[in-house]
C-alpha positions as CSV (number, residue, x, y, z in Angstrom):
1,X,0.0,0.0,0.0
2,X,1.3,3.5,-0.9
3,X,2.1,6.0,1.8
4,X,-0.6,8.7,1.7
5,X,2.0,11.4,0.9
6,X,3.5,9.3,-1.9
7,X,0.0,8.6,-3.2
8,X,-0.8,12.3,-3.3
9,X,2.4,13.0,-5.0
10,X,1.7,10.5,-7.8
11,X,-1.9,11.8,-8.2
12,X,-0.6,15.4,-8.5
13,X,2.0,14.3,-11.0
14,X,-0.6,12.5,-13.1
15,X,-3.1,15.4,-12.9
16,X,-0.5,17.9,-14.0
17,X,0.6,15.7,-16.8
18,X,-3.0,15.1,-18.0
19,X,-3.7,18.8,-18.0
20,X,-0.6,19.5,-20.0
21,X,-1.6,16.8,-22.6
22,X,-5.2,18.0,-22.8
23,X,-3.9,21.5,-23.5
24,X,-1.5,20.2,-26.1
25,X,-4.2,18.3,-28.0
26,X,-6.3,21.5,-28.3
27,X,-3.2,23.4,-29.4
28,X,-1.8,20.9,-31.9
29,X,-4.4,19.3,-34.2
30,X,-1.6,17.0,-35.6
31,X,-1.7,14.9,-32.5
32,X,-3.9,11.8,-32.9
33,X,-7.0,12.4,-30.8
34,X,-8.0,9.9,-28.2
35,X,-11.7,10.5,-28.9
36,X,-14.4,12.2,-26.8
37,X,-14.0,12.4,-23.1
38,X,-16.2,9.4,-22.4
39,X,-15.5,7.1,-19.5
40,X,-13.6,4.7,-21.8
41,X,-11.4,7.4,-23.3
42,X,-10.7,8.9,-19.8
43,X,-9.6,5.5,-18.6
44,X,-7.3,5.1,-21.6
45,X,-5.7,8.5,-20.9
46,X,-5.2,7.7,-17.2
47,X,-3.7,4.4,-18.1
48,X,-1.3,6.1,-20.6
49,X,-0.2,8.6,-18.0
50,X,0.3,5.9,-15.3
51,X,2.2,3.6,-17.7
52,X,4.4,6.5,-18.8
53,X,5.2,7.3,-15.1
54,X,6.2,3.7,-14.5
55,X,8.4,3.7,-17.5
56,X,10.1,7.0,-16.6
57,X,10.6,6.3,-12.9
58,X,11.1,2.5,-12.7
59,X,13.1,2.0,-15.9
60,X,10.4,-0.2,-17.5
61,X,11.0,-0.6,-21.2
62,X,8.3,-3.1,-22.1
63,X,5.1,-1.2,-23.1
64,X,2.8,-4.2,-22.6
65,X,4.1,-4.8,-19.1
66,X,3.9,-1.1,-18.2
67,X,0.3,-0.9,-19.4
68,X,-0.8,-4.1,-17.5
69,X,0.9,-2.9,-14.3
70,X,-0.8,0.6,-14.7
71,X,-4.2,-1.1,-15.1
72,X,-3.6,-3.1,-12.0
73,X,-2.6,-0.1,-10.0
74,X,-5.6,1.9,-11.2
75,X,-8.0,-1.0,-10.2
76,X,-8.8,-2.1,-13.7
77,X,-6.6,-5.2,-14.2
78,X,-9.1,-6.7,-16.7
79,X,-9.8,-3.7,-18.8
80,X,-9.8,-4.1,-22.6
81,X,-9.3,-0.3,-23.2
82,X,-5.5,-0.2,-22.9
83,X,-3.8,2.8,-24.6
84,X,-1.7,2.3,-27.7
85,X,2.1,2.5,-27.5
86,X,1.8,5.8,-29.3
87,X,-0.4,7.2,-26.6
88,X,2.0,6.0,-23.9
89,X,4.9,7.6,-25.9
90,X,3.0,11.0,-25.9
91,X,2.4,10.8,-22.2
92,X,6.0,9.7,-21.6
93,X,7.4,12.6,-23.6
94,X,5.3,15.0,-21.5
95,X,6.3,13.4,-18.2
96,X,10.0,13.7,-19.0
97,X,9.6,17.3,-20.1
98,X,7.8,18.1,-16.9
99,X,9.7,16.1,-14.3
100,X,13.0,14.9,-15.8
101,X,14.0,17.9,-17.9
102,X,17.3,18.4,-16.0
103,X,18.9,15.0,-16.3
104,X,17.1,13.2,-19.1
105,X,18.6,15.2,-22.0
106,X,22.1,14.1,-20.8
107,X,21.0,10.5,-20.6
108,X,19.6,10.7,-24.1
109,X,22.7,12.4,-25.5
110,X,25.0,9.7,-24.1
111,X,22.8,6.9,-25.6
112,X,22.9,8.6,-29.0
113,X,26.6,9.0,-28.8
114,X,27.0,5.2,-28.1
115,X,24.5,4.5,-30.9
116,X,26.6,6.6,-33.3
117,X,29.8,4.7,-32.4
118,X,28.0,1.4,-33.1
119,X,26.6,2.8,-36.4
120,X,30.1,3.8,-37.5
121,X,31.3,0.3,-36.9
122,X,28.5,-1.1,-39.1
123,X,28.9,1.6,-41.7
124,X,29.4,-1.0,-44.5
125,X,25.9,-2.2,-43.9
126,X,24.1,1.2,-44.1
127,X,22.9,1.3,-40.4
128,X,19.9,3.2,-39.2
129,X,19.0,4.1,-35.6
130,X,15.4,3.3,-34.6
131,X,13.3,3.1,-31.4
132,X,13.3,5.1,-28.3
133,X,16.9,6.4,-28.5
134,X,15.9,8.1,-31.7
135,X,12.4,9.3,-30.8
136,X,13.7,10.7,-27.5
137,X,11.8,8.6,-25.0
138,X,14.8,6.4,-24.0
139,X,15.8,6.2,-20.3
140,X,18.7,4.9,-18.4
141,X,17.6,1.3,-18.8
142,X,16.8,1.5,-22.6
143,X,18.5,-0.5,-25.2
144,X,19.9,0.8,-28.5
145,X,18.2,-0.5,-31.7
146,X,19.8,-0.5,-35.1
147,X,18.8,-1.8,-38.5
148,X,21.4,-2.8,-41.1
149,X,21.0,-4.1,-44.6
150,X,22.5,-7.3,-46.1
151,X,21.4,-10.3,-48.0
152,X,24.3,-12.3,-46.5
153,X,23.9,-12.9,-42.8
154,X,27.1,-14.9,-42.7
155,X,28.9,-11.9,-44.0
156,X,27.6,-9.9,-41.0
157,X,28.7,-12.6,-38.6
158,X,32.1,-12.8,-40.1
159,X,32.4,-9.0,-39.9
160,X,31.7,-9.2,-36.2
161,X,34.2,-12.0,-35.7
162,X,36.8,-10.1,-37.7
163,X,36.4,-7.1,-35.4
164,X,36.4,-9.3,-32.3
165,X,33.0,-8.2,-31.2
166,X,31.2,-10.5,-28.8
167,X,27.6,-11.1,-29.8
168,X,24.5,-13.3,-29.4
169,X,22.5,-14.2,-32.5
170,X,18.8,-14.6,-32.7
171,X,15.7,-13.6,-34.6
172,X,13.5,-10.5,-34.5
173,X,9.8,-10.8,-35.7
174,X,8.6,-7.6,-37.4
175,X,6.3,-6.4,-40.1
176,X,8.3,-5.8,-43.3
177,X,7.0,-5.0,-46.8
178,X,3.4,-5.9,-45.8
179,X,3.9,-9.1,-43.9
180,X,5.3,-10.5,-40.7
181,X,8.8,-11.8,-41.0
182,X,11.4,-13.4,-38.8
183,X,14.7,-11.5,-39.4
184,X,18.2,-12.3,-38.3
185,X,19.4,-10.3,-35.3
186,X,22.5,-9.8,-33.2
187,X,22.9,-8.4,-29.7
188,X,26.1,-6.9,-28.5
189,X,27.2,-4.5,-25.8
190,X,28.3,-0.9,-26.1
191,X,31.5,0.3,-24.4
192,X,29.5,1.1,-21.3
193,X,27.5,-2.1,-21.3
194,X,24.3,-0.9,-23.0
195,X,22.7,-3.7,-25.1
196,X,22.7,-2.9,-28.8
197,X,20.2,-4.9,-30.9
198,X,21.1,-5.2,-34.6
199,X,18.3,-6.3,-37.0
200,X,19.5,-7.5,-40.4
201,X,17.1,-6.5,-43.2
202,X,17.3,-7.6,-46.8
203,X,18.9,-5.2,-49.3
204,X,15.6,-4.6,-51.2
205,X,14.1,-3.2,-48.0
206,X,16.6,-0.4,-48.1
207,X,15.1,0.8,-51.3
208,X,11.4,0.3,-50.4
209,X,10.8,3.9,-49.4
210,X,9.2,2.8,-46.1
211,X,11.7,4.6,-43.9
212,X,10.6,7.9,-42.3
213,X,12.9,10.5,-40.7
214,X,11.1,10.3,-37.4
215,X,11.5,6.5,-37.2
216,X,14.9,5.9,-39.0
217,X,18.0,8.0,-38.8
218,X,21.3,7.3,-40.7
219,X,24.7,8.3,-39.4
220,X,24.4,11.9,-40.7
221,X,21.0,12.4,-39.1
222,X,22.3,11.1,-35.7
223,X,25.3,13.4,-35.9
224,X,22.9,16.3,-36.6
225,X,20.8,15.4,-33.6
226,X,23.9,15.4,-31.4
227,X,25.0,18.7,-32.8
228,X,21.7,20.3,-32.2
229,X,21.5,18.9,-28.7
230,X,25.0,20.2,-27.9
231,X,24.1,23.6,-29.2
232,X,20.9,23.7,-27.2
233,X,22.8,22.8,-24.0
234,X,25.4,25.4,-24.6
235,X,22.8,28.2,-24.7
236,X,21.2,27.3,-21.4
């Protein structure tokens, strides 16, 4: 059971975050609406805020787990009206801006620097940064996710062995070119021990035109993000 003071603090944080997001939705029509303020939509919004708080404060990186835990904490463990990952992302971005604006940018900068180092290693395979390190929602416990392109998985493996990089191989199930596929993947560690997940996509996927700047960033784009973040920090 939560201590009353701690419970009030969490409720105040959630209320402040909800007010900020409600104002943001009125101000920015490009944000996907969550529907009318019915009881169902209000529950989805509350769950999104609670899941975001859990991810931000407890280092949870699994969206499904965060949403289920949030539903249990809000007394609705069997609800079918869970928010989408995008809704949780929006709430998480707002939470970090409100309550973690002092230290989160530094954490994100460090993760992006480590991602860039890994990308430069994999430069022969046209690497792209994806996931939370790119979109800005990554925290201290987040992994780095990269996509590379090759029709020869063995060549990637030999490349890793040649550079004496320790790795674990596996598969990653994702939707690619209109269907679910199991793609080869490798997991290695950055210099500071952050897991780096490498998904190997076929060469024809590189020319499919499905990549978007907000979801995929090449080396030049990540370098630009770091440059902009550095300039922003220097002006504070």
